[in-house]
N, C-alpha and C positions, 0 to 999 in steps of 0.2 A: 475462435468464438466459443464461449462457454455454452454447454448444453442447457444449463439452468442457473439463474442468478437471482438471489434474494437479497435485497439491500434494506437494512434498517426497518424491518417489518414490525409494525406496532398494532395491537388490538386490545381493546378494553371491553370487558363485559361487566357492566355495573361497577362494583368495587374491585373486581379482579382484573389485574393487568396481565392478560394471558401471554402477550408478546410485547417485549420491551426493547425493541431494537435489534432483533435477531437478523443475522446475515449469514449466507452460505453460498458457496459456488460448487457446481457439479461440472466436471470436465467431460469432454466427449469420451464415451466408452468406459467411464469410471463407475465403480460400485462404491458409493458413499454411504456410510452408516450414520444415521441420525439417532443419537442416544440422549437419555435424560431420565430422571426419576419421574414417577407419576406426578402429573400436574406441572411438569416443566414447560409445557407449551408445544410439545411435538405434534399432538393431534391438531391443534389450532393451526399450526404452520402448514401441515400437510393439507388440511381442508382449505386453507387460503390458496395454496398452489393449485389445488384441484378446482377452485372456483366456488366452493361451498361456503366460504367465509369471506366477507369483504374487509380488507384491511382499513384501519383508520389512517395509517400513514405507511410509507415505504413503497418499494417497487419490486415486482417479480417479472423476470424476463425469461422467455423460452427461446433459446438460440438467437438472442439479441432482440427479440420481439416482445413488447410489453403484453402481459396477459391481462388485458382489460377489455377484450372484445369477445363476441360470441364464437368467432372462428379461430381465435388465437390458440385454443387448447386442442386443436385437432391432432397435434403431434404429441399429445400427452396421454399416457395410459395410467389408470388407477386400479390397484388391486387391494381391496379392503381386507382388514383382519377377519371380519365376519364373512363366512362363506356365503356369497350372495348368488347362488344358483337355484334353479327351480327343481326341487327334489322329485316331482312327479314326471318331469320331462326326461328324455334320454340325453346322453352327452351330446349327441349330434344336434338334437333339437335346441339344447341350451346354447350351443355355439352358433347355430343359425339365428337364434333370437338376438343374442348379444351382438352378432355381426351386423344385423339390421339396425340395432340401436346405435352402432358406430357409423352407420351410413353406407355399409357395404351391400352389394346386391349382385345378382347375376353370376357371371363366371368368376368375378373377383371374390364374392362370398364363398362360392364352392371351393375355390382354391385355398382360401384362408381356413376354412373348416378342415379340409384335407390335411393342410400343414399342421394345424393345431392337434388333430388326432394323432398324427405321427409324432409330433414334438412331445406330447404328454404321455405317449405310450398307451393311450386309451382306445386305439383303433379297434382292438378286438372286443371292446365292451361298449361301442358307440351306440348300440340300440337298446341298452339296458336303462331302466329308470335310475336316476342318480341316487335315489333313496337306498339302493342296494350297494352303493359304493362305500369303500373304506374311507376313513378320514383323509388319508394321504391322497387317494384318487380325487376326492372332492376338492382338496387344496390345489392339485394340479389343474383341474378343470377351472377352478376359480381364477387362477392366474391366466390361463389361456383366454378366458372370456374378457379379461382386461387388456389384452394385447393383440387381439385379432386384427386390429387396424394398423398394426406395425408401427406403434408410436416410437418416436425418437428418444423420449424420456419417459421412464416408468417409475411411479411411486408405489412402493411395496410396504404395506403395514403388517408387520409380524407374519410373513408368508409361511413360516414353518412351525407356528405355534401348534402344539398338540399332536405332532406327527412323530412317527418312529424314525430311528436313524437311517434306515434304508430310504424312506420317503424323503427325508431331509436331503440326502445325497442326490436323489433324483431331481429334486427341485433346484438344487444349486447347479446341477448339470444343465438343466433347462435355462437357468438365468445366465450361465456361461455362454450358451449358444446365442442368447439374445445379445449379449455384449459383443460377441464375435461378428454378429450381423450389424453392429453399429449402434445399438441402444445404450443409453446411459441410465443407471439405476440409482434411486435414492431409497434406502432401506431403513425403516425404523424397527428396532428390536430391543428386547430386554435380555436376549441371550448374548452376554458379553463375550463368551468364548467363541461363539459363532461369528460375531462381528470382528473379533480379533483375527480369526483365521481367514475370513472371507473378504473383508472390505479393504479397498486400497487406502482409504482415509476414513476418519471418523470426525464428526462434529458433535460435541457435547453441549447441551443447553440446560439451563436451570433457571427457574423463576422468570422465564421469558427472555433470558439473555444468553449470549454466547459465553461459555465457560472455557472451552479449548477446542482446537481443531488441528489436524495433522495426521501423520501416520502413527501407528501404535508405538513404533520405536521413538518417534519424536515426542509424543505425549508422555511416554514412560520416562524418558531422559529429563524432561522439564518438570514433571510432577513428583516423581518418586526416586529419580536417579537410576543409576545402572547397577545397583548392588543386587546380588543374588541371595536367596534364602537357602540355607543348608539345614536340613532336618536329619538328625541321626538317631536311629533306634539302637539301643545298647542291649547286651546280653543279660545285664542285671541293672538294678537301680543305681544311679550315681549318688554318692554321698553328698557331693557338692559339684556344681558345674565347673569344669576347668576354665582357665582364662580364655575368653573369646566366645564362650557358650552361655546361653541363658536357659533357665529351667522352663518347663512347660507343665501342663496339667498332669502329665504322666511322668513318674520318676524315672522311667526308662527311656524317655525321649528328650533330647536337647536340641536347641536351635542356635544358629549363628548366622551372621551376614558377612558376605565377602564381596569385594569389588573385582578381584581377579581370581577366578576359580583355580586356574592352573598354578598360580603362585602361592595362594593362601591355604588351599584345602589340605595339602600334605602336612603342613604344620599343625593344623587343627586335629587331624587324625593322630599325629604323633603325640600330642598332649593327652588325648584320650588313652592311648596305650600306656603312657607314663603314669596315668592315674589308675591303671589296672583294669580298664574297661575295654571290651571288644565290641566292634561295630557289627551289629546284626543286619542292618539295612541303612541305606543312605539315599537321600533325595536332594538334588540341587534344582532350584526353581528360580527362574528370573522373574522379576515383577512384570505383571501384565496389565491388561485393560481393566480388570476388576479392581486392582489396587489403585489405578489412576482414577477410576470412576468414584470410588469411595473417598479418595483424597480430595477430589475436586467438588463433590456434591454432598459429602458428609454421610454419617451413618443413621441419620434420622429416618424413621419409617414413614413412608409416604403412602397414604391410602385415600 
């Protein structure tokens, strides 16, 4: 059984077709990235899953159960991009308040708060007002407040925006623990490198429609092929690029593309030597999610 299923979701706001038949599937224990340019429909889709937007057409199911009733979303957790905690309350007070919002009480609430303080690493600061916390600490508390009720599916909207690398690693350690405990995660982000490194699969939407879905390797092979980019820095400017190379903005830097690094790279280096150039530095980079995203959604600025 799928953890979450969205089929042919449609929503129109006046003249704007925010969702135009979007579908996605989230498997049990999976971390699925939901990507798209600004205005692609990501926020509307997440709000529809969370119950804040009513679809005009389509269906949403949580573990096979239609999300059309008041109790259907009990197994769903939502972590908004905006830090939605009370700055004048302590970490413990915030957790206790949000736990009650989720319907927890008594020993169950006390156990959930104790777990959250340990999970976030905030146990030593639990009685300090949140206004004294760093951005990363607030982010961790924000996530904890959304999952105190141990939801089976968690929606995360840009959970690492504005945090330092150490805080980002801590947050993903926390998310990894959620997955090991059986939760399935849907992550929206503009951090493509992060999505490429962390997500099992990604779904890209644009103009309210599905553009592509699959693993990064699958999307790369379909959208941009398997060719690698070779960037070579020379010891002196090249009079003209040797065969197989292309010039760049810098006369000392050349670029080439190869399908088989092991077979083609030695020949490229040999041509440079024949041309009297010495390699000062060399970088080989495979195409990644950024290239896929630009190829599929275009370079037009969305604001």
